[in-house]
C-alpha positions as a Markdown table, in Angstrom:
| # | Residue | x | y | z |
|---|---|---|---|---|
| 1 | Met | 85.1 | 93.3 | 105.7 |
| 2 | Asp | 83.3 | 92.1 | 108.8 |
| 3 | Ser | 82.1 | 95.1 | 110.7 |
| 4 | Leu | 81.4 | 96.3 | 114.2 |
| 5 | Arg | 78.9 | 99.0 | 115.4 |
| 6 | Val | 80.8 | 101.0 | 118.1 |
| 7 | Lys | 79.9 | 103.9 | 120.3 |
| 8 | Thr | 81.9 | 107.0 | 119.3 |
| 9 | Asp | 83.4 | 107.2 | 122.8 |
| 10 | Tyr | 85.2 | 103.9 | 122.2 |
| 11 | Leu | 86.7 | 104.7 | 118.8 |
| 12 | Val | 90.5 | 104.9 | 118.4 |
| 13 | Glu | 92.7 | 106.4 | 115.8 |
| 14 | Gly | 93.3 | 103.9 | 112.9 |
| 15 | Ala | 89.8 | 102.5 | 112.9 |
| 16 | Ile | 88.2 | 102.4 | 109.5 |
| 17 | Leu | 84.7 | 103.4 | 108.8 |
| 18 | Ser | 82.7 | 100.7 | 107.0 |
| 19 | Gln | 79.6 | 102.8 | 106.3 |
| 20 | Asp | 79.0 | 106.5 | 105.4 |
| 21 | Ile | 78.0 | 108.8 | 108.3 |
| 22 | Ile | 75.1 | 110.8 | 106.9 |
| 23 | Gly | 74.2 | 114.3 | 108.2 |
| 24 | Leu | 70.9 | 116.1 | 108.4 |
| 25 | Thr | 71.3 | 117.3 | 104.8 |
| 26 | Lys | 71.6 | 113.7 | 103.6 |
| 27 | Arg | 75.2 | 114.4 | 102.6 |
| 28 | Pro | 77.9 | 112.3 | 104.2 |
| 29 | Ile | 79.8 | 113.9 | 107.2 |
| 30 | Met | 82.4 | 111.2 | 106.5 |
| 31 | Thr | 82.5 | 108.4 | 103.9 |
| 32 | Ser | 83.1 | 104.7 | 104.2 |
| 33 | Lys | 86.8 | 103.6 | 104.3 |
| 34 | Thr | 87.8 | 106.8 | 106.1 |
| 35 | Ile | 90.8 | 106.0 | 108.3 |
| 36 | Leu | 90.0 | 107.8 | 111.5 |
| 37 | Asn | 92.4 | 110.2 | 113.1 |
| 38 | Lys | 92.2 | 112.7 | 116.0 |
| 39 | Pro | 90.5 | 115.5 | 114.0 |
| 40 | His | 87.9 | 112.9 | 112.6 |
| 41 | Leu | 87.1 | 111.8 | 116.2 |
| 42 | Glu | 86.5 | 115.5 | 117.2 |
| 43 | Val | 84.3 | 116.1 | 114.2 |
| 44 | Leu | 82.1 | 113.0 | 115.1 |
| 45 | Lys | 81.7 | 114.4 | 118.7 |
| 46 | Ala | 80.9 | 117.9 | 117.4 |
| 47 | Phe | 78.2 | 116.5 | 115.1 |
| 48 | Leu | 76.8 | 114.4 | 118.1 |
| 49 | Val | 77.3 | 111.1 | 116.3 |
| 50 | Ser | 76.8 | 108.5 | 119.0 |
| 51 | Glu | 77.5 | 105.3 | 117.0 |
| 52 | Val | 79.3 | 104.3 | 113.8 |
| 53 | Asn | 80.1 | 101.1 | 111.8 |
| 54 | Val | 83.8 | 100.3 | 111.6 |
| 55 | Glu | 85.8 | 97.4 | 110.2 |
| 56 | Lys | 87.1 | 94.8 | 112.6 |
| 57 | Thr | 90.6 | 95.4 | 111.6 |
| 58 | Leu | 92.6 | 98.6 | 112.3 |
| 59 | Ile | 94.7 | 100.1 | 109.5 |
| 60 | Asn | 97.9 | 98.6 | 111.2 |
| 61 | Gly | 96.5 | 95.1 | 110.6 |
| 62 | Met | 95.6 | 94.5 | 114.2 |
| 63 | Pro | 92.1 | 93.5 | 115.3 |
| 64 | Phe | 90.0 | 96.3 | 116.8 |
| 65 | Lys | 88.8 | 95.3 | 120.2 |
| 66 | Pro | 86.7 | 98.2 | 121.6 |
| 67 | Lys | 85.6 | 98.2 | 125.2 |
| 68 | Glu | 82.1 | 97.8 | 124.1 |
| 69 | Ser | 80.4 | 97.1 | 120.7 |
| 70 | Ile | 76.8 | 96.9 | 119.6 |
| 71 | Asp | 75.5 | 93.9 | 117.7 |
| 72 | Ser | 75.7 | 94.7 | 114.0 |
| 73 | Lys | 73.4 | 91.7 | 113.2 |
| 74 | Gly | 76.0 | 90.2 | 110.9 |
| 75 | Lys | 75.9 | 92.9 | 108.3 |
| 76 | Gly | 78.8 | 92.6 | 105.9 |
| 77 | Lys | 80.0 | 89.3 | 107.3 |
| 78 | Glu | 81.8 | 86.9 | 104.9 |
| 79 | Thr | 81.2 | 83.2 | 104.9 |
| 80 | Asp | 84.7 | 82.1 | 103.9 |
| 81 | Gly | 86.7 | 83.1 | 106.9 |
| 82 | Ser | 88.5 | 86.5 | 107.2 |
| 83 | Ser | 87.8 | 89.1 | 104.5 |
| 84 | Phe | 90.3 | 90.0 | 101.8 |
| 85 | Ile | 91.0 | 93.5 | 103.3 |
| 86 | Thr | 91.7 | 92.0 | 106.7 |
| 87 | Asp | 94.2 | 89.6 | 105.1 |
| 88 | Tyr | 95.6 | 92.5 | 103.0 |
| 89 | Leu | 96.3 | 94.7 | 106.0 |
| 90 | Lys | 98.0 | 91.9 | 107.8 |
| 91 | Val | 100.2 | 91.1 | 104.7 |
| 92 | Val | 101.2 | 94.8 | 104.5 |
| 93 | Gln | 102.4 | 94.7 | 108.1 |
| 94 | Ser | 104.3 | 91.4 | 107.5 |
| 95 | Tyr | 105.9 | 92.9 | 104.5 |
| 96 | Lys | 106.9 | 96.0 | 106.6 |
| 97 | Lys | 108.7 | 93.8 | 109.0 |
| 98 | Leu | 110.6 | 92.1 | 106.1 |
| 99 | Phe | 111.5 | 95.5 | 104.7 |
| 100 | Lys | 112.8 | 96.7 | 108.1 |
| 101 | Asn | 115.1 | 93.7 | 108.1 |
| 102 | Trp | 116.4 | 94.5 | 104.6 |
| 103 | Gln | 117.2 | 98.0 | 105.8 |
| 104 | Ala | 119.3 | 96.3 | 108.5 |
| 105 | Glu | 121.2 | 94.5 | 105.8 |
| 106 | Ser | 119.4 | 91.2 | 106.0 |
| 107 | Thr | 119.3 | 89.1 | 102.8 |
| 108 | Ile | 116.0 | 88.9 | 100.9 |
| 109 | Asp | 114.3 | 85.6 | 101.2 |
| 110 | Val | 112.0 | 85.7 | 98.1 |
| 111 | Ser | 110.2 | 82.6 | 99.2 |
| 112 | Lys | 108.8 | 84.6 | 102.2 |
| 113 | Val | 107.5 | 87.3 | 100.0 |
| 114 | Arg | 106.0 | 84.6 | 97.7 |
| 115 | Asp | 104.2 | 83.0 | 100.6 |
| 116 | Leu | 102.7 | 86.3 | 101.6 |
| 117 | Ile | 101.6 | 87.6 | 98.2 |
| 118 | Val | 100.5 | 84.6 | 96.2 |
| 119 | Pro | 97.7 | 83.4 | 98.6 |
| 120 | Leu | 96.5 | 87.0 | 98.9 |
| 121 | Phe | 96.3 | 87.3 | 95.1 |
| 122 | Asn | 94.4 | 84.0 | 94.8 |
| 123 | Lys | 91.9 | 85.4 | 97.3 |
| 124 | Val | 91.4 | 88.8 | 95.6 |
| 125 | Met | 90.8 | 87.2 | 92.2 |
| 126 | Lys | 87.5 | 85.8 | 93.6 |
| 127 | Lys | 86.3 | 89.4 | 94.0 |
| 128 | Pro | 88.7 | 91.6 | 91.9 |
| 129 | Ser | 86.7 | 94.8 | 92.5 |
| 130 | Glu | 88.5 | 94.9 | 95.9 |
| 131 | Leu | 91.7 | 95.8 | 93.9 |
| 132 | Phe | 90.3 | 99.2 | 93.0 |
| 133 | Leu | 89.7 | 100.1 | 96.6 |
| 134 | Leu | 93.2 | 99.4 | 97.9 |
| 135 | His | 94.3 | 103.0 | 97.7 |
| 136 | His | 91.8 | 103.9 | 100.4 |
| 137 | Tyr | 93.9 | 102.0 | 102.9 |
| 138 | Ser | 97.3 | 103.3 | 102.0 |
| 139 | Thr | 98.6 | 105.8 | 104.6 |
| 140 | Lys | 101.4 | 108.3 | 104.3 |
| 141 | Glu | 103.4 | 106.5 | 107.0 |
| 142 | Asp | 103.1 | 103.0 | 105.5 |
| 143 | Tyr | 102.8 | 103.9 | 101.8 |
| 144 | Leu | 105.9 | 102.0 | 100.7 |
| 145 | Tyr | 104.6 | 98.7 | 102.1 |
| 146 | His | 101.0 | 99.2 | 100.8 |
| 147 | His | 102.5 | 100.1 | 97.4 |
| 148 | Ala | 104.6 | 96.9 | 97.2 |
| 149 | Ile | 101.7 | 94.6 | 97.9 |
| 150 | Ala | 99.2 | 96.5 | 95.7 |
| 151 | Val | 101.6 | 96.6 | 92.7 |
| 152 | Gly | 102.1 | 92.8 | 93.0 |
| 153 | Leu | 98.3 | 92.2 | 93.1 |
| 154 | Leu | 97.5 | 94.7 | 90.3 |
| 155 | Ser | 100.3 | 93.3 | 88.1 |
| 156 | Gly | 98.9 | 89.8 | 88.5 |
| 157 | Tyr | 95.4 | 91.0 | 87.7 |
| 158 | Leu | 96.6 | 92.7 | 84.5 |
| 159 | Ile | 98.7 | 89.8 | 83.2 |
| 160 | Lys | 95.9 | 87.4 | 83.9 |
| 161 | Lys | 93.4 | 89.6 | 82.0 |
| 162 | Leu | 96.0 | 89.8 | 79.1 |
| 163 | Asn | 95.8 | 85.9 | 79.0 |
| 164 | Tyr | 99.4 | 85.1 | 79.9 |
| 165 | Lys | 100.2 | 81.6 | 81.2 |
| 166 | Gln | 99.7 | 80.8 | 84.9 |
| 167 | Thr | 103.4 | 80.6 | 85.6 |
| 168 | Asp | 103.8 | 84.2 | 84.4 |
| 169 | Val | 100.9 | 85.3 | 86.6 |
| 170 | Ser | 102.5 | 83.9 | 89.7 |
| 171 | Gln | 105.9 | 85.2 | 88.8 |
| 172 | Ile | 104.8 | 88.8 | 88.2 |
| 173 | Val | 102.8 | 88.9 | 91.4 |
| 174 | Ile | 106.0 | 88.2 | 93.3 |
| 175 | Ala | 108.1 | 90.5 | 91.1 |
| 176 | Gly | 105.6 | 93.3 | 91.3 |
| 177 | Ser | 105.8 | 93.2 | 95.1 |
| 178 | Leu | 109.6 | 93.4 | 94.9 |
| 179 | Val | 110.1 | 96.3 | 92.5 |
| 180 | Asp | 110.8 | 98.7 | 95.3 |
| 181 | Cys | 112.7 | 96.4 | 97.7 |
| 182 | Gly | 115.8 | 98.5 | 96.7 |
| 183 | Met | 114.3 | 101.4 | 98.6 |
| 184 | Ala | 115.7 | 99.7 | 101.7 |
| 185 | Lys | 119.1 | 100.9 | 100.5 |
| 186 | Ile | 117.9 | 104.5 | 100.2 |
| 187 | Pro | 118.6 | 106.7 | 103.3 |
| 188 | Ser | 115.7 | 106.9 | 105.7 |
| 189 | Arg | 115.8 | 110.7 | 105.8 |
| 190 | Ile | 114.9 | 110.7 | 102.1 |
| 191 | Leu | 112.2 | 108.0 | 102.4 |
| 192 | Glu | 110.5 | 109.7 | 105.3 |
| 193 | Lys | 110.8 | 113.2 | 104.0 |
| 194 | Lys | 107.4 | 115.0 | 104.2 |
| 195 | Thr | 108.1 | 117.7 | 101.6 |
| 196 | Ser | 109.1 | 117.6 | 97.9 |
| 197 | Leu | 112.4 | 115.9 | 97.2 |
| 198 | Thr | 115.4 | 118.0 | 95.9 |
| 199 | Ser | 117.0 | 117.0 | 92.6 |
| 200 | His | 119.8 | 115.3 | 94.5 |
| 201 | Glu | 117.4 | 113.3 | 96.7 |
| 202 | Phe | 115.4 | 112.3 | 93.6 |
| 203 | Asn | 118.6 | 111.1 | 91.9 |
| 204 | Glu | 119.1 | 108.9 | 95.0 |
| 205 | Ile | 115.6 | 107.5 | 94.7 |
| 206 | Lys | 116.2 | 106.8 | 91.0 |
| 207 | Lys | 118.8 | 104.2 | 91.9 |
| 208 | His | 116.3 | 101.9 | 93.6 |
| 209 | Pro | 115.6 | 99.7 | 90.6 |
| 210 | Ile | 119.3 | 98.9 | 90.4 |
| 211 | Tyr | 119.4 | 98.1 | 94.1 |
| 212 | Ser | 116.3 | 96.0 | 93.8 |
| 213 | Val | 117.8 | 93.8 | 91.1 |
| 214 | Gln | 121.0 | 93.5 | 93.0 |
| 215 | Met | 119.1 | 92.3 | 96.1 |
| 216 | Ile | 117.2 | 89.6 | 94.3 |
| 217 | Gln | 119.7 | 88.7 | 91.6 |
| 218 | Asp | 120.7 | 85.3 | 93.2 |
| 219 | Ser | 117.1 | 84.1 | 93.7 |
| 220 | Ser | 116.2 | 81.0 | 91.8 |
| 221 | Ile | 112.5 | 81.7 | 92.4 |
| 222 | Leu | 112.3 | 84.6 | 90.0 |
| 223 | Ser | 113.0 | 84.2 | 86.3 |
| 224 | Asp | 115.5 | 86.4 | 84.5 |
| 225 | Ala | 112.6 | 88.0 | 82.6 |
| 226 | Met | 111.0 | 89.1 | 85.9 |
| 227 | Lys | 114.3 | 90.4 | 87.2 |
| 228 | His | 114.6 | 92.5 | 84.1 |
| 229 | Ala | 111.1 | 93.8 | 84.6 |
| 230 | Ile | 112.1 | 94.9 | 88.1 |
| 231 | Leu | 115.0 | 96.8 | 86.7 |
| 232 | Gln | 112.9 | 98.5 | 84.0 |
| 233 | His | 109.6 | 99.3 | 85.8 |
| 234 | His | 110.3 | 103.0 | 85.7 |
| 235 | Glu | 111.4 | 103.0 | 82.0 |
| 236 | Arg | 108.9 | 104.6 | 79.6 |
| 237 | Leu | 108.1 | 103.8 | 75.9 |
| 238 | Asp | 109.0 | 107.3 | 74.8 |
| 239 | Gly | 112.6 | 106.9 | 76.1 |
| 240 | Ser | 112.0 | 108.8 | 79.3 |
| 241 | Gly | 112.2 | 107.2 | 82.7 |
| 242 | Tyr | 115.1 | 105.7 | 84.6 |
| 243 | Pro | 117.6 | 104.2 | 85.3 |
| 244 | Ala | 118.6 | 103.9 | 81.7 |
| 245 | Gly | 116.2 | 106.4 | 80.0 |
| 246 | Lys | 116.9 | 107.1 | 76.3 |
| 247 | Arg | 120.2 | 105.1 | 76.5 |
| 248 | Gly | 118.4 | 101.9 | 77.3 |
| 249 | Gln | 116.3 | 99.4 | 75.2 |
| 250 | Ser | 112.6 | 99.6 | 75.0 |
| 251 | Pro | 110.9 | 98.2 | 78.2 |
| 252 | Ser | 110.1 | 94.5 | 78.1 |
| 253 | Glu | 106.6 | 93.2 | 78.0 |
| 254 | Phe | 106.6 | 92.3 | 81.7 |
| 255 | Ser | 108.0 | 95.7 | 82.7 |
| 256 | Arg | 105.3 | 97.4 | 80.7 |
| 257 | Ile | 102.7 | 95.6 | 82.8 |
| 258 | Val | 104.4 | 96.4 | 86.2 |
| 259 | Ala | 104.9 | 100.0 | 85.1 |
| 260 | Val | 101.2 | 100.6 | 84.7 |
| 261 | Ala | 100.3 | 98.9 | 88.0 |
| 262 | Asp | 103.1 | 100.9 | 89.7 |
| 263 | Val | 102.0 | 104.4 | 88.4 |
| 264 | Tyr | 98.3 | 103.7 | 88.9 |
| 265 | His | 98.6 | 102.8 | 92.6 |
| 266 | Ala | 101.1 | 105.6 | 93.3 |
| 267 | Met | 98.8 | 108.3 | 91.8 |
| 268 | Thr | 95.7 | 107.0 | 93.6 |
| 269 | Ser | 97.4 | 106.8 | 97.0 |
| 270 | Glu | 98.1 | 109.4 | 99.7 |
| 271 | Arg | 101.8 | 110.2 | 100.0 |
| 272 | Asn | 104.0 | 112.6 | 102.0 |
| 273 | Tyr | 104.2 | 115.2 | 99.3 |
| 274 | Arg | 101.2 | 114.3 | 97.1 |
| 275 | Ser | 97.5 | 113.8 | 97.7 |
| 276 | Lys | 95.6 | 110.9 | 96.3 |
| 277 | Gln | 93.4 | 111.1 | 93.3 |
| 278 | Ser | 90.4 | 109.0 | 92.1 |
| 279 | Pro | 91.0 | 106.0 | 89.8 |
| 280 | Phe | 89.0 | 107.6 | 87.1 |
| 281 | Lys | 90.9 | 110.8 | 87.2 |
| 282 | Val | 94.3 | 109.0 | 87.3 |
| 283 | Met | 93.4 | 106.9 | 84.3 |
| 284 | Glu | 92.4 | 110.1 | 82.4 |
| 285 | Met | 95.8 | 111.6 | 83.2 |
| 286 | Ile | 97.6 | 108.4 | 82.1 |
| 287 | Leu | 95.7 | 108.3 | 78.8 |
| 288 | His | 96.1 | 112.0 | 78.0 |
| 289 | Asp | 98.9 | 113.7 | 80.0 |
| 290 | Asp | 101.2 | 110.6 | 79.8 |
| 291 | Phe | 100.2 | 109.5 | 76.3 |
| 292 | Gly | 103.1 | 107.6 | 74.7 |
| 293 | Lys | 104.8 | 106.7 | 77.9 |
| 294 | Phe | 102.8 | 103.5 | 78.7 |
| 295 | Asp | 101.7 | 100.4 | 76.7 |
| 296 | Ile | 98.2 | 101.4 | 75.6 |
| 297 | Gly | 97.0 | 97.8 | 75.6 |
| 298 | Val | 97.9 | 97.4 | 79.3 |
| 299 | Val | 96.4 | 100.8 | 80.1 |
| 300 | Lys | 93.1 | 99.9 | 78.4 |
| 301 | Thr | 93.0 | 96.5 | 80.2 |
| 302 | Leu | 93.3 | 98.3 | 83.6 |
| 303 | Leu | 90.7 | 100.9 | 82.6 |
| 304 | Ser | 88.3 | 98.2 | 81.4 |
| 305 | Gly | 88.6 | 96.5 | 84.8 |
| 306 | Ile | 88.0 | 99.7 | 86.7 |
| 307 | Ala | 85.0 | 100.5 | 84.5 |
| 308 | Thr | 83.4 | 97.0 | 84.5 |
| 309 | Leu | 83.9 | 96.5 | 88.2 |
| 310 | Ser | 82.7 | 100.0 | 89.2 |
| 311 | Ile | 79.2 | 100.0 | 87.8 |
| 312 | Gly | 76.8 | 100.2 | 90.8 |
| 313 | Ser | 79.6 | 101.7 | 92.9 |
| 314 | Lys | 79.1 | 104.8 | 95.0 |
| 315 | Val | 81.4 | 107.7 | 94.2 |
| 316 | Lys | 82.1 | 111.2 | 95.5 |
| 317 | Leu | 81.9 | 113.9 | 92.9 |
| 318 | Ser | 84.0 | 117.0 | 92.8 |
| 319 | Asn | 81.0 | 119.1 | 93.6 |
| 320 | Gly | 80.6 | 117.3 | 96.9 |
| 321 | Tyr | 77.6 | 115.1 | 96.0 |
| 322 | Ile | 77.5 | 111.3 | 96.4 |
| 323 | Ala | 76.4 | 109.4 | 93.3 |
| 324 | Glu | 76.1 | 105.9 | 91.9 |
| 325 | Ile | 77.8 | 104.9 | 88.6 |
| 326 | Ile | 74.9 | 103.6 | 86.4 |
| 327 | Phe | 76.5 | 103.5 | 82.9 |
| 328 | Ile | 79.9 | 103.7 | 81.2 |
| 329 | Glu | 80.2 | 104.5 | 77.5 |
| 330 | Pro | 83.1 | 102.8 | 75.7 |
| 331 | Asn | 84.3 | 106.0 | 74.1 |
| 332 | Thr | 84.4 | 107.9 | 77.4 |
| 333 | Pro | 85.2 | 105.3 | 80.0 |
| 334 | Thr | 86.8 | 107.7 | 82.5 |
| 335 | Arg | 83.6 | 109.8 | 82.6 |
| 336 | Pro | 80.6 | 107.6 | 83.3 |
| 337 | Met | 76.9 | 108.4 | 83.8 |
| 338 | Val | 76.0 | 108.8 | 87.4 |
| 339 | Lys | 72.9 | 109.2 | 89.5 |
| 340 | Val | 73.1 | 111.7 | 92.4 |
| 341 | Gln | 72.0 | 110.1 | 95.7 |
| 342 | Glu | 70.4 | 113.2 | 97.1 |
| 343 | Asp | 67.9 | 114.0 | 94.4 |
| 344 | Gly | 68.1 | 111.3 | 91.7 |
| 345 | Glu | 69.6 | 113.6 | 89.1 |
| 346 | Ile | 71.4 | 111.9 | 86.2 |
| 347 | Ile | 74.7 | 113.5 | 85.3 |
| 348 | His | 76.7 | 112.5 | 82.2 |
| 349 | Leu | 80.2 | 113.4 | 83.2 |
| 350 | Gly | 81.4 | 113.2 | 79.6 |
| 351 | Lys | 79.2 | 116.2 | 78.8 |
| 352 | Asn | 79.9 | 117.9 | 82.1 |
| 353 | Arg | 83.6 | 118.3 | 82.0 |
| 354 | Glu | 83.8 | 120.6 | 85.0 |
| 355 | Ile | 82.6 | 117.7 | 87.3 |
| 356 | Phe | 84.7 | 114.7 | 87.9 |
| 357 | Ile | 84.8 | 111.6 | 90.2 |
| 358 | Glu | 86.8 | 112.5 | 93.3 |
| 359 | Ala | 86.7 | 109.1 | 94.9 |
| 360 | Ile | 85.3 | 105.6 | 94.6 |
| 361 | Leu | 83.6 | 104.9 | 97.9 |
């Protein structure tokens, strides 16, 4: 994303760091993509940080217009107009407005969702590595809207990599972004609850796939197969899941794709009652803890994308160090070989099980 260099005094909550802020020990005080809040701003002042690099768009999708900015000499600028993340944040806010209308009983216009998500998908496929950074931008307050857009984009990426026809790609991008539209029928007190849900509240949440299908049932834009995928996106191959569970049929091929996109983004994102986890740790959990629940071919396609597109990326390790991914072995893709930024040490995470990747930066 196009960046600004701004004096700390002119920062506001919701600004997004575009570069690490390094302390005297060469360790980051804060990492890039941190969404600044009041405590962050106080920390920057306490460490006497006078200037930082931030993205030109705030987390709410609005442009950041500080009272004064310093010439960043064009670092990070894109040549083809606005960046993907700028467009993504704007689309999330547009989707939020649509969702608020659905909560007020407005009928879903699927064409409006299509017009938001399909151009965004076409843009991200020019640089798909951006897909595996989306969780950084998801906030507790707007998680539901970030999740909708991210699931649509990730579903499209997966089905494209699985070599489905183009019509299926476009269809699943739209369907993926609508799997949770039925949440508009769930009481706000449940959606906005900041602590764990009771069993009664969770049973209410489990009704949302049925509501989602009911809300888009009359749309001629989505095929019946995609409507079925929306209904089944929380069903699991081992018969667990909902709304049908063991009583239902095995999830369809499209629902299996959406299911992996859905659980991956949910587990990597910050939510009211659950903290975010790194893509590598999440994939490890899906492969081992949830073995048998998801289509292994779809899971491996997602893992292959994360691994391939992450080589050269900076990561934060569980021991606090910043490192660069330098090699990924096929038999241990969730535990790559990394080079520590501070002293150049090479660590093979496959042989050092006590250390894991906490975040992709």
